[in-house]
PDB file as gemmi writes it, atoms N, CA and C in Angstrom:
CRYST1    1.000    1.000    1.000  90.00  90.00  90.00 P 1                      
ATOM      1  N   MET A   1     102.212 173.396 120.682  1.00  0.00           N  
ATOM      2  CA  MET A   1     101.417 172.296 119.453  1.00  0.00           C  
ATOM      3  C   MET A   1      99.365 172.631 120.534  1.00  0.00           C  
ATOM      4  N   LEU A   2      98.955 172.665 119.647  1.00  0.00           N  
ATOM      5  CA  LEU A   2      96.980 172.968 120.087  1.00  0.00           C  
ATOM      6  C   LEU A   2      96.743 171.667 119.152  1.00  0.00           C  
ATOM      7  N   HIS A   3      96.016 171.098 120.054  1.00  0.00           N  
ATOM      8  CA  HIS A   3      94.460 170.118 119.542  1.00  0.00           C  
ATOM      9  C   HIS A   3      93.699 170.276 119.038  1.00  0.00           C  
ATOM     10  N   GLU A   4      92.933 171.102 118.207  1.00  0.00           N  
ATOM     11  CA  GLU A   4      91.895 170.936 117.266  1.00  0.00           C  
ATOM     12  C   GLU A   4      91.468 170.212 116.475  1.00  0.00           C  
ATOM     13  N   PRO A   5      90.400 170.349 115.440  1.00  0.00           N  
ATOM     14  CA  PRO A   5      90.096 169.346 114.488  1.00  0.00           C  
ATOM     15  C   PRO A   5      90.826 170.261 113.696  1.00  0.00           C  
ATOM     16  N   ALA A   6      91.248 169.307 113.038  1.00  0.00           N  
ATOM     17  CA  ALA A   6      92.321 170.165 111.297  1.00  0.00           C  
ATOM     18  C   ALA A   6      91.021 170.660 110.424  1.00  0.00           C  
ATOM     19  N   VAL A   7      89.551 170.255 110.599  1.00  0.00           N  
ATOM     20  CA  VAL A   7      88.830 170.903 109.550  1.00  0.00           C  
ATOM     21  C   VAL A   7      87.388 171.601 110.259  1.00  0.00           C  
ATOM     22  N   GLU A   8      87.098 172.578 110.202  1.00  0.00           N  
ATOM     23  CA  GLU A   8      85.919 173.134 111.007  1.00  0.00           C  
ATOM     24  C   GLU A   8      85.238 171.649 110.572  1.00  0.00           C  
ATOM     25  N   LEU A   9      83.746 171.956 111.334  1.00  0.00           N  
ATOM     26  CA  LEU A   9      82.713 171.298 111.660  1.00  0.00           C  
ATOM     27  C   LEU A   9      81.604 171.864 111.428  1.00  0.00           C  
ATOM     28  N   GLY A  10      80.535 171.530 110.707  1.00  0.00           N  
ATOM     29  CA  GLY A  10      79.619 172.197 110.427  1.00  0.00           C  
ATOM     30  C   GLY A  10      78.313 171.297 111.420  1.00  0.00           C  
ATOM     31  N   ALA A  11      76.822 171.600 111.348  1.00  0.00           N  
ATOM     32  CA  ALA A  11      75.788 171.242 112.010  1.00  0.00           C  
ATOM     33  C   ALA A  11      75.899 169.845 110.617  1.00  0.00           C  
ATOM     34  N   ASP A  12      74.816 168.661 111.743  1.00  0.00           N  
ATOM     35  CA  ASP A  12      75.100 167.554 110.567  1.00  0.00           C  
ATOM     36  C   ASP A  12      73.439 167.264 110.533  1.00  0.00           C  
ATOM     37  N   HIS A  13      73.227 167.886 109.491  1.00  0.00           N  
ATOM     38  CA  HIS A  13      71.694 167.465 109.078  1.00  0.00           C  
ATOM     39  C   HIS A  13      71.016 166.066 109.104  1.00  0.00           C  
ATOM     40  N   ALA A  14      71.951 165.346 108.853  1.00  0.00           N  
ATOM     41  CA  ALA A  14      71.429 164.020 108.281  1.00  0.00           C  
ATOM     42  C   ALA A  14      71.629 162.999 109.868  1.00  0.00           C  
ATOM     43  N   SER A  15      72.060 163.390 110.582  1.00  0.00           N  
ATOM     44  CA  SER A  15      71.965 162.932 112.114  1.00  0.00           C  
ATOM     45  C   SER A  15      71.091 161.650 112.361  1.00  0.00           C  
ATOM     46  N   ARG A  16      69.879 162.429 113.141  1.00  0.00           N  
ATOM     47  CA  ARG A  16      68.909 162.063 112.994  1.00  0.00           C  
ATOM     48  C   ARG A  16      68.676 160.926 112.614  1.00  0.00           C  
ATOM     49  N   ARG A  17      68.522 160.345 111.007  1.00  0.00           N  
ATOM     50  CA  ARG A  17      68.114 159.655 110.045  1.00  0.00           C  
ATOM     51  C   ARG A  17      69.574 158.303 110.434  1.00  0.00           C  
ATOM     52  N   LYS A  18      71.184 159.159 110.557  1.00  0.00           N  
ATOM     53  CA  LYS A  18      72.118 158.172 110.680  1.00  0.00           C  
ATOM     54  C   LYS A  18      71.907 157.071 111.536  1.00  0.00           C  
ATOM     55  N   THR A  19      71.490 157.605 112.557  1.00  0.00           N  
ATOM     56  CA  THR A  19      71.264 157.455 114.488  1.00  0.00           C  
ATOM     57  C   THR A  19      69.679 156.382 113.539  1.00  0.00           C  
ATOM     58  N   ARG A  20      68.915 156.505 113.363  1.00  0.00           N  
ATOM     59  CA  ARG A  20      67.629 155.570 113.267  1.00  0.00           C  
ATOM     60  C   ARG A  20      67.937 154.025 112.266  1.00  0.00           C  
ATOM     61  N   LEU A  21      68.972 155.017 111.671  1.00  0.00           N  
ATOM     62  CA  LEU A  21      69.409 153.354 110.665  1.00  0.00           C  
ATOM     63  C   LEU A  21      70.131 152.188 110.924  1.00  0.00           C  
ATOM     64  N   GLY A  22      71.229 153.285 112.179  1.00  0.00           N  
ATOM     65  CA  GLY A  22      72.201 152.710 112.537  1.00  0.00           C  
ATOM     66  C   GLY A  22      71.295 151.848 114.030  1.00  0.00           C  
ATOM     67  N   LEU A  23      70.520 152.458 114.823  1.00  0.00           N  
ATOM     68  CA  LEU A  23      69.303 151.533 115.591  1.00  0.00           C  
ATOM     69  C   LEU A  23      68.744 150.464 114.743  1.00  0.00           C  
ATOM     70  N   ILE A  24      68.359 150.251 113.970  1.00  0.00           N  
ATOM     71  CA  ILE A  24      67.617 149.319 112.956  1.00  0.00           C  
ATOM     72  C   ILE A  24      68.506 148.368 112.535  1.00  0.00           C  
ATOM     73  N   LEU A  25      69.229 148.407 112.014  1.00  0.00           N  
ATOM     74  CA  LEU A  25      70.566 147.831 111.412  1.00  0.00           C  
ATOM     75  C   LEU A  25      70.666 146.811 113.188  1.00  0.00           C  
ATOM     76  N   PHE A  26      71.208 147.637 114.053  1.00  0.00           N  
ATOM     77  CA  PHE A  26      71.565 147.081 115.572  1.00  0.00           C  
ATOM     78  C   PHE A  26      70.351 146.040 116.095  1.00  0.00           C  
ATOM     79  N   PHE A  27      69.436 146.614 116.159  1.00  0.00           N  
ATOM     80  CA  PHE A  27      68.469 145.424 116.357  1.00  0.00           C  
ATOM     81  C   PHE A  27      68.012 144.053 115.459  1.00  0.00           C  
ATOM     82  N   VAL A  28      68.247 144.712 113.624  1.00  0.00           N  
ATOM     83  CA  VAL A  28      67.874 143.367 112.870  1.00  0.00           C  
ATOM     84  C   VAL A  28      69.173 141.876 113.533  1.00  0.00           C  
ATOM     85  N   TYR A  29      70.441 142.891 113.512  1.00  0.00           N  
ATOM     86  CA  TYR A  29      71.681 142.301 113.824  1.00  0.00           C  
ATOM     87  C   TYR A  29      71.507 141.474 115.814  1.00  0.00           C  
ATOM     88  N   ALA A  30      71.293 141.694 116.530  1.00  0.00           N  
ATOM     89  CA  ALA A  30      70.942 141.791 117.452  1.00  0.00           C  
ATOM     90  C   ALA A  30      69.924 140.649 117.608  1.00  0.00           C  
ATOM     91  N   VAL A  31      68.617 140.425 117.371  1.00  0.00           N  
ATOM     92  CA  VAL A  31      67.951 139.456 116.970  1.00  0.00           C  
ATOM     93  C   VAL A  31      68.569 137.955 116.007  1.00  0.00           C  
ATOM     94  N   ILE A  32      69.011 137.886 115.280  1.00  0.00           N  
ATOM     95  CA  ILE A  32      69.230 137.608 114.417  1.00  0.00           C  
ATOM     96  C   ILE A  32      70.863 136.264 115.413  1.00  0.00           C  
ATOM     97  N   TYR A  33      71.739 137.501 116.665  1.00  0.00           N  
ATOM     98  CA  TYR A  33      72.534 136.703 117.015  1.00  0.00           C  
ATOM     99  C   TYR A  33      72.171 136.509 118.208  1.00  0.00           C  
ATOM    100  N   ALA A  34      70.789 136.905 118.860  1.00  0.00           N  
ATOM    101  CA  ALA A  34      69.964 135.838 119.888  1.00  0.00           C  
ATOM    102  C   ALA A  34      69.777 135.165 119.634  1.00  0.00           C  
ATOM    103  N   VAL A  35      69.058 134.355 118.289  1.00  0.00           N  
ATOM    104  CA  VAL A  35      68.346 132.904 117.759  1.00  0.00           C  
ATOM    105  C   VAL A  35      69.898 132.617 118.025  1.00  0.00           C  
ATOM    106  N   PHE A  36      70.718 132.260 117.271  1.00  0.00           N  
ATOM    107  CA  PHE A  36      72.209 131.693 117.650  1.00  0.00           C  
ATOM    108  C   PHE A  36      72.668 131.111 119.098  1.00  0.00           C  
ATOM    109  N   VAL A  37      72.390 132.580 119.707  1.00  0.00           N  
ATOM    110  CA  VAL A  37      72.661 132.320 121.261  1.00  0.00           C  
ATOM    111  C   VAL A  37      71.530 131.055 121.730  1.00  0.00           C  
ATOM    112  N   LEU A  38      70.147 131.504 121.285  1.00  0.00           N  
ATOM    113  CA  LEU A  38      69.212 131.161 122.357  1.00  0.00           C  
ATOM    114  C   LEU A  38      69.704 128.795 121.545  1.00  0.00           C  
ATOM    115  N   LEU A  39      69.932 128.733 120.623  1.00  0.00           N  
ATOM    116  CA  LEU A  39      70.125 127.027 119.855  1.00  0.00           C  
ATOM    117  C   LEU A  39      71.242 126.422 121.034  1.00  0.00           C  
ATOM    118  N   GLY A  40      72.606 127.211 121.327  1.00  0.00           N  
ATOM    119  CA  GLY A  40      73.688 127.071 121.730  1.00  0.00           C  
ATOM    120  C   GLY A  40      73.158 126.567 123.473  1.00  0.00           C  
ATOM    121  N   LEU A  41      72.440 127.446 123.289  1.00  0.00           N  
ATOM    122  CA  LEU A  41      71.914 127.203 125.100  1.00  0.00           C  
ATOM    123  C   LEU A  41      71.215 125.556 124.926  1.00  0.00           C  
ATOM    124  N   PHE A  42      69.932 125.954 124.369  1.00  0.00           N  
ATOM    125  CA  PHE A  42      68.598 124.894 124.044  1.00  0.00           C  
ATOM    126  C   PHE A  42      68.024 123.673 123.139  1.00  0.00           C  
ATOM    127  N   PHE A  43      69.142 124.319 121.886  1.00  0.00           N  
ATOM    128  CA  PHE A  43      69.344 122.900 121.334  1.00  0.00           C  
ATOM    129  C   PHE A  43      70.884 123.012 120.604  1.00  0.00           C  
ATOM    130  N   THR A  44      71.572 122.324 121.282  1.00  0.00           N  
ATOM    131  CA  THR A  44      73.087 122.552 120.969  1.00  0.00           C  
ATOM    132  C   THR A  44      72.958 121.247 120.270  1.00  0.00           C  
ATOM    133  N   ASP A  45      72.442 120.254 119.983  1.00  0.00           N  
ATOM    134  CA  ASP A  45      72.140 118.974 119.396  1.00  0.00           C  
ATOM    135  C   ASP A  45      72.074 119.324 117.571  1.00  0.00           C  
ATOM    136  N   THR A  46      71.015 120.744 117.297  1.00  0.00           N  
ATOM    137  CA  THR A  46      71.270 121.482 115.950  1.00  0.00           C  
ATOM    138  C   THR A  46      71.849 121.872 115.718  1.00  0.00           C  
ATOM    139  N   LEU A  47      72.950 122.914 116.604  1.00  0.00           N  
ATOM    140  CA  LEU A  47      73.847 123.229 116.037  1.00  0.00           C  
ATOM    141  C   LEU A  47      75.336 122.595 115.288  1.00  0.00           C  
ATOM    142  N   GLY A  48      74.961 121.036 115.839  1.00  0.00           N  
ATOM    143  CA  GLY A  48      76.043 120.143 116.038  1.00  0.00           C  
ATOM    144  C   GLY A  48      75.506 119.647 114.396  1.00  0.00           C  
ATOM    145  N   MET A  49      74.217 119.807 113.928  1.00  0.00           N  
ATOM    146  CA  MET A  49      74.086 118.825 112.230  1.00  0.00           C  
ATOM    147  C   MET A  49      74.749 120.016 111.564  1.00  0.00           C  
ATOM    148  N   ILE A  50      75.700 118.555 110.753  1.00  0.00           N  
ATOM    149  CA  ILE A  50      76.190 118.983 109.593  1.00  0.00           C  
ATOM    150  C   ILE A  50      75.402 119.703 108.420  1.00  0.00           C  
ATOM    151  N   VAL A  51      75.738 120.932 107.945  1.00  0.00           N  
ATOM    152  CA  VAL A  51      74.606 121.345 107.233  1.00  0.00           C  
ATOM    153  C   VAL A  51      75.368 122.237 105.059  1.00  0.00           C  
ATOM    154  N   PHE A  52      76.724 121.863 105.392  1.00  0.00           N  
ATOM    155  CA  PHE A  52      77.629 122.953 104.379  1.00  0.00           C  
ATOM    156  C   PHE A  52      78.548 121.896 104.279  1.00  0.00           C  
ATOM    157  N   SER A  53      79.207 120.666 102.990  1.00  0.00           N  
ATOM    158  CA  SER A  53      80.469 120.640 103.140  1.00  0.00           C  
ATOM    159  C   SER A  53      80.935 120.395 104.148  1.00  0.00           C  
ATOM    160  N   GLY A  54      80.334 119.611 105.058  1.00  0.00           N  
ATOM    161  CA  GLY A  54      80.894 118.655 106.063  1.00  0.00           C  
ATOM    162  C   GLY A  54      81.122 119.717 107.431  1.00  0.00           C  
ATOM    163  N   LEU A  55      80.969 120.756 106.746  1.00  0.00           N  
ATOM    164  CA  LEU A  55      80.649 122.174 108.505  1.00  0.00           C  
ATOM    165  C   LEU A  55      79.446 122.452 108.633  1.00  0.00           C  
ATOM    166  N   ASN A  56      79.651 121.655 110.471  1.00  0.00           N  
ATOM    167  CA  ASN A  56      78.030 121.676 111.279  1.00  0.00           C  
ATOM    168  C   ASN A  56      77.311 123.172 110.978  1.00  0.00           C  
ATOM    169  N   LEU A  57      76.116 123.031 111.554  1.00  0.00           N  
ATOM    170  CA  LEU A  57      75.431 124.464 111.381  1.00  0.00           C  
ATOM    171  C   LEU A  57      76.354 125.751 112.804  1.00  0.00           C  
ATOM    172  N   ALA A  58      76.959 125.108 113.779  1.00  0.00           N  
ATOM    173  CA  ALA A  58      77.904 126.409 114.286  1.00  0.00           C  
ATOM    174  C   ALA A  58      78.648 127.062 114.021  1.00  0.00           C  
ATOM    175  N   VAL A  59      79.702 125.865 113.023  1.00  0.00           N  
ATOM    176  CA  VAL A  59      80.673 126.882 111.994  1.00  0.00           C  
ATOM    177  C   VAL A  59      80.170 127.811 111.042  1.00  0.00           C  
ATOM    178  N   VAL A  60      79.253 127.042 110.547  1.00  0.00           N  
ATOM    179  CA  VAL A  60      78.142 128.143 109.073  1.00  0.00           C  
ATOM    180  C   VAL A  60      77.407 129.414 109.972  1.00  0.00           C  
ATOM    181  N   TYR A  61      76.477 129.080 110.840  1.00  0.00           N  
ATOM    182  CA  TYR A  61      75.881 130.105 110.904  1.00  0.00           C  
ATOM    183  C   TYR A  61      77.185 131.482 111.851  1.00  0.00           C  
ATOM    184  N   GLY A  62      78.030 131.000 112.460  1.00  0.00           N  
ATOM    185  CA  GLY A  62      79.154 131.908 113.327  1.00  0.00           C  
ATOM    186  C   GLY A  62      79.791 132.849 112.257  1.00  0.00           C  
ATOM    187  N   PHE A  63      79.879 132.236 110.974  1.00  0.00           N  
ATOM    188  CA  PHE A  63      80.677 132.893 110.357  1.00  0.00           C  
ATOM    189  C   PHE A  63      79.435 133.897 109.128  1.00  0.00           C  
ATOM    190  N   GLY A  64      78.286 133.219 109.004  1.00  0.00           N  
ATOM    191  CA  GLY A  64      77.272 134.232 108.874  1.00  0.00           C  
ATOM    192  C   GLY A  64      76.831 135.162 109.412  1.00  0.00           C  
ATOM    193  N   LEU A  65      77.278 134.918 110.676  1.00  0.00           N  
ATOM    194  CA  LEU A  65      76.908 136.362 111.507  1.00  0.00           C  
ATOM    195  C   LEU A  65      78.655 136.981 111.318  1.00  0.00           C  
ATOM    196  N   ILE A  66      80.062 136.802 111.124  1.00  0.00           N  
ATOM    197  CA  ILE A  66      80.297 138.121 110.853  1.00  0.00           C  
ATOM    198  C   ILE A  66      81.036 138.295 109.579  1.00  0.00           C  
ATOM    199  N   LEU A  67      80.268 138.314 107.798  1.00  0.00           N  
ATOM    200  CA  LEU A  67      79.536 138.162 107.053  1.00  0.00           C  
ATOM    201  C   LEU A  67      78.386 138.895 107.005  1.00  0.00           C  
ATOM    202  N   LEU A  68      77.280 138.959 108.065  1.00  0.00           N  
ATOM    203  CA  LEU A  68      76.621 139.853 108.208  1.00  0.00           C  
ATOM    204  C   LEU A  68      76.881 141.009 108.547  1.00  0.00           C  
ATOM    205  N   ALA A  69      77.949 140.749 109.590  1.00  0.00           N  
ATOM    206  CA  ALA A  69      77.869 141.661 110.424  1.00  0.00           C  
ATOM    207  C   ALA A  69      78.805 142.673 109.134  1.00  0.00           C  
ATOM    208  N   PHE A  70      79.893 142.399 108.217  1.00  0.00           N  
ATOM    209  CA  PHE A  70      80.810 143.113 107.375  1.00  0.00           C  
ATOM    210  C   PHE A  70      79.980 143.653 106.621  1.00  0.00           C  
ATOM    211  N   LEU A  71      79.168 143.004 106.036  1.00  0.00           N  
ATOM    212  CA  LEU A  71      77.962 143.511 105.274  1.00  0.00           C  
ATOM    213  C   LEU A  71      76.871 144.804 105.899  1.00  0.00           C  
ATOM    214  N   MET A  72      76.289 144.032 106.819  1.00  0.00           N  
ATOM    215  CA  MET A  72      75.449 146.032 107.117  1.00  0.00           C  
ATOM    216  C   MET A  72      76.381 147.118 107.636  1.00  0.00           C  
ATOM    217  N   GLY A  73      77.193 146.753 107.850  1.00  0.00           N  
ATOM    218  CA  GLY A  73      78.324 148.037 108.018  1.00  0.00           C  
ATOM    219  C   GLY A  73      78.993 148.846 106.617  1.00  0.00           C  
ATOM    220  N   LEU A  74      79.219 148.312 105.400  1.00  0.00           N  
ATOM    221  CA  LEU A  74      78.958 148.616 104.241  1.00  0.00           C  
ATOM    222  C   LEU A  74      77.852 149.520 103.733  1.00  0.00           C  
ATOM    223  N   ILE A  75      76.911 148.243 103.979  1.00  0.00           N  
ATOM    224  CA  ILE A  75      75.308 148.702 103.799  1.00  0.00           C  
ATOM    225  C   ILE A  75      75.308 150.752 104.369  1.00  0.00           C  
ATOM    226  N   TYR A  76      75.728 150.568 105.947  1.00  0.00           N  
ATOM    227  CA  TYR A  76      75.162 151.688 106.603  1.00  0.00           C  
ATOM    228  C   TYR A  76      76.598 152.966 106.121  1.00  0.00           C  
ATOM    229  N   SER A  77      77.050 152.201 106.290  1.00  0.00           N  
ATOM    230  CA  SER A  77      78.057 153.435 105.086  1.00  0.00           C  
ATOM    231  C   SER A  77      78.034 154.078 103.963  1.00  0.00           C  
ATOM    232  N   LEU A  78      77.384 153.617 103.316  1.00  0.00           N  
ATOM    233  CA  LEU A  78      76.182 153.924 101.665  1.00  0.00           C  
ATOM    234  C   LEU A  78      75.543 154.852 102.283  1.00  0.00           C  
ATOM    235  N   VAL A  79      74.572 153.995 102.605  1.00  0.00           N  
ATOM    236  CA  VAL A  79      73.262 154.745 102.831  1.00  0.00           C  
ATOM    237  C   VAL A  79      73.531 156.160 103.373  1.00  0.00           C  
ATOM    238  N   CYS A  80      74.505 155.924 104.977  1.00  0.00           N  
ATOM    239  CA  CYS A  80      75.108 157.172 105.524  1.00  0.00           C  
ATOM    240  C   CYS A  80      75.268 158.620 104.851  1.00  0.00           C  
ATOM    241  N   THR A  81      76.207 158.125 103.664  1.00  0.00           N  
ATOM    242  CA  THR A  81      77.494 158.515 102.703  1.00  0.00           C  
ATOM    243  C   THR A  81      76.436 159.623 102.100  1.00  0.00           C  
ATOM    244  N   ARG A  82      75.457 159.147 101.411  1.00  0.00           N  
ATOM    245  CA  ARG A  82      74.667 159.209 100.598  1.00  0.00           C  
ATOM    246  C   ARG A  82      73.539 160.278 101.380  1.00  0.00           C  
ATOM    247  N   MET A  83      73.456 159.841 102.375  1.00  0.00           N  
ATOM    248  CA  MET A  83      71.964 160.638 103.536  1.00  0.00           C  
ATOM    249  C   MET A  83      72.864 162.060 103.989  1.00  0.00           C  
ATOM    250  N   GLU A  84      74.038 161.941 104.023  1.00  0.00           N  
ATOM    251  CA  GLU A  84      74.920 163.832 104.286  1.00  0.00           C  
ATOM    252  C   GLU A  84      75.441 164.389 102.988  1.00  0.00           C  
ATOM    253  N   ASP A  85      75.024 163.750 101.902  1.00  0.00           N  
ATOM    254  CA  ASP A  85      76.039 164.200 100.548  1.00  0.00           C  
ATOM    255  C   ASP A  85      74.213 165.400 100.183  1.00  0.00           C  
ATOM    256  N   LYS A  86      73.517 164.302 100.228  1.00  0.00           N  
ATOM    257  CA  LYS A  86      71.619 164.866 100.445  1.00  0.00           C  
ATOM    258  C   LYS A  86      71.046 165.476 101.011  1.00  0.00           C  
ATOM    259  N   MET A  87      71.668 165.600 102.430  1.00  0.00           N  
ATOM    260  CA  MET A  87      70.452 166.761 103.800  1.00  0.00           C  
ATOM    261  C   MET A  87      71.953 167.379 103.791  1.00  0.00           C  
ATOM    262  N   ASN A  88      73.211 167.180 103.481  1.00  0.00           N  
ATOM    263  CA  ASN A  88      74.490 168.513 103.625  1.00  0.00           C  
ATOM    264  C   ASN A  88      74.644 169.364 102.671  1.00  0.00           C  
ATOM    265  N   GLY A  89      74.154 168.905 101.745  1.00  0.00           N  
ATOM    266  CA  GLY A  89      74.031 169.861 100.271  1.00  0.00           C  
ATOM    267  C   GLY A  89      75.687 169.974 100.158  1.00  0.00           C  
ATOM    268  N   GLY A  90      76.139 168.348 100.147  1.00  0.00           N  
ATOM    269  CA  GLY A  90      77.533 168.065  99.846  1.00  0.00           C  
ATOM    270  C   GLY A  90      78.446 168.724 100.440  1.00  0.00           C  
ATOM    271  N   VAL A  91      78.386 168.997 101.197  1.00  0.00           N  
ATOM    272  CA  VAL A  91      79.065 169.383 102.441  1.00  0.00           C  
ATOM    273  C   VAL A  91      80.165 168.756 103.127  1.00  0.00           C  
ATOM    274  N   LYS A  92      81.445 168.003 103.360  1.00  0.00           N  
ATOM    275  CA  LYS A  92      82.232 167.250 103.650  1.00  0.00           C  
ATOM    276  C   LYS A  92      81.621 167.253 105.222  1.00  0.00           C  
ATOM    277  N   ILE A  93      81.172 166.998 106.121  1.00  0.00           N  
ATOM    278  CA  ILE A  93      81.568 166.986 107.521  1.00  0.00           C  
ATOM    279  C   ILE A  93      82.235 166.161 108.144  1.00  0.00           C  
TER     280      ILE A  93                                                      
END                                                                             
């Protein structure tokens, strides 16, 4: 049995733009995450503040980071799919 791709892959003309978008989203997330880490290192009392429905800032911020990562993944997927459809002429890669 040969282990070859199930479909023939062509050139991805949207690759450069997809990479750029991925890097932008990565750095945005990294900055927001770095703020969370810095708060944990230098302002631990701030993370202990109750901010929402009896939950402290650390919990709300942590769940916010998870939600943000999920939303950024959806945005990345939607935008990249549109880029591929537009730049590759509707050819599935």
